[in-house]
C-alpha positions as CSV (number, residue, x, y, z in Angstrom):
1,X,-27.4,42.9,-208.6
2,X,-27.6,39.7,-206.7
3,X,-29.9,39.4,-203.7
4,X,-28.3,37.8,-200.7
5,X,-30.1,35.5,-198.3
6,X,-28.8,35.8,-194.7
7,X,-29.6,32.7,-192.6
8,X,-29.0,33.0,-188.9
9,X,-27.9,30.1,-186.7
10,X,-28.7,32.3,-183.8
11,X,-28.8,35.9,-182.6
12,X,-28.6,36.5,-178.9
13,X,-30.8,34.0,-177.2
14,X,-32.9,33.3,-180.4
15,X,-31.9,30.0,-181.8
16,X,-29.8,29.1,-178.9
17,X,-29.4,25.9,-176.8
18,X,-32.8,26.5,-175.2
19,X,-34.5,25.2,-178.3
20,X,-35.9,28.5,-179.5
21,X,-36.1,28.9,-183.2
22,X,-33.4,30.9,-185.0
23,X,-34.5,34.3,-186.3
24,X,-36.1,34.3,-189.8
25,X,-33.7,34.7,-192.7
26,X,-33.5,38.1,-194.5
27,X,-33.0,38.9,-198.2
28,X,-31.1,42.0,-199.1
29,X,-29.8,43.3,-202.5
30,X,-26.6,44.6,-200.8
31,X,-23.0,43.4,-200.5
32,X,-20.0,44.0,-198.4
33,X,-20.2,46.7,-195.7
34,X,-23.7,47.7,-196.7
35,X,-24.9,44.1,-196.1
36,X,-23.1,44.0,-192.7
37,X,-24.8,47.3,-191.7
38,X,-28.2,45.8,-192.7
39,X,-27.5,42.7,-190.7
40,X,-26.6,44.9,-187.7
41,X,-29.9,46.8,-187.9
42,X,-31.8,43.6,-188.1
43,X,-29.9,41.9,-185.2
44,X,-30.3,44.9,-182.8
45,X,-33.8,43.8,-181.8
46,X,-32.6,40.4,-180.6
47,X,-29.6,41.6,-178.5
48,X,-29.6,42.9,-174.9
49,X,-26.3,44.7,-175.5
50,X,-26.4,48.1,-177.2
51,X,-22.8,47.7,-178.3
52,X,-22.0,44.9,-180.8
53,X,-20.1,44.4,-184.1
54,X,-21.0,42.4,-187.2
55,X,-18.1,40.6,-188.9
56,X,-18.7,39.2,-192.4
57,X,-16.2,37.2,-194.5
58,X,-17.2,37.8,-198.1
59,X,-14.9,34.9,-199.3
60,X,-16.5,32.2,-197.1
61,X,-20.0,33.7,-196.9
62,X,-20.0,33.3,-193.1
63,X,-20.1,35.8,-190.3
64,X,-20.7,36.4,-186.7
65,X,-21.9,39.1,-184.3
66,X,-19.6,40.1,-181.4
67,X,-20.9,41.6,-178.2
68,X,-18.0,42.4,-175.9
69,X,-15.8,39.3,-175.8
70,X,-18.7,36.9,-176.7
71,X,-20.1,35.6,-179.9
72,X,-23.7,36.9,-179.9
73,X,-24.7,35.3,-183.2
74,X,-23.7,33.4,-186.3
75,X,-25.0,33.6,-189.9
76,X,-24.3,32.5,-193.5
77,X,-24.8,34.5,-196.7
78,X,-25.8,32.8,-200.0
79,X,-27.0,34.2,-203.3
80,X,-30.8,34.2,-203.4
81,X,-31.6,35.6,-206.9
82,X,-30.6,38.1,-209.5
83,X,-32.5,41.4,-209.5
84,X,-33.0,43.7,-212.5
85,X,-30.5,46.4,-213.4
86,X,-27.2,46.6,-215.1
């Protein structure tokens, strides 16, 4: 299985125009909906809103986090490494 590296441009106010650094990248051996759920669990700590949605386009490797009618974050997903297994 391929490990995916998720690099965030920003989540909430982290990595925003105020000059704060973007959240650290995460690496997960997941794909599709499972990866989106993992991103949501990670992003929750950076967001003031308890209600948000992660949208991930597997074809482009890009995604964003929606909170209400606003974009609360942006990220890209790239292959990090192959893990063992069949």
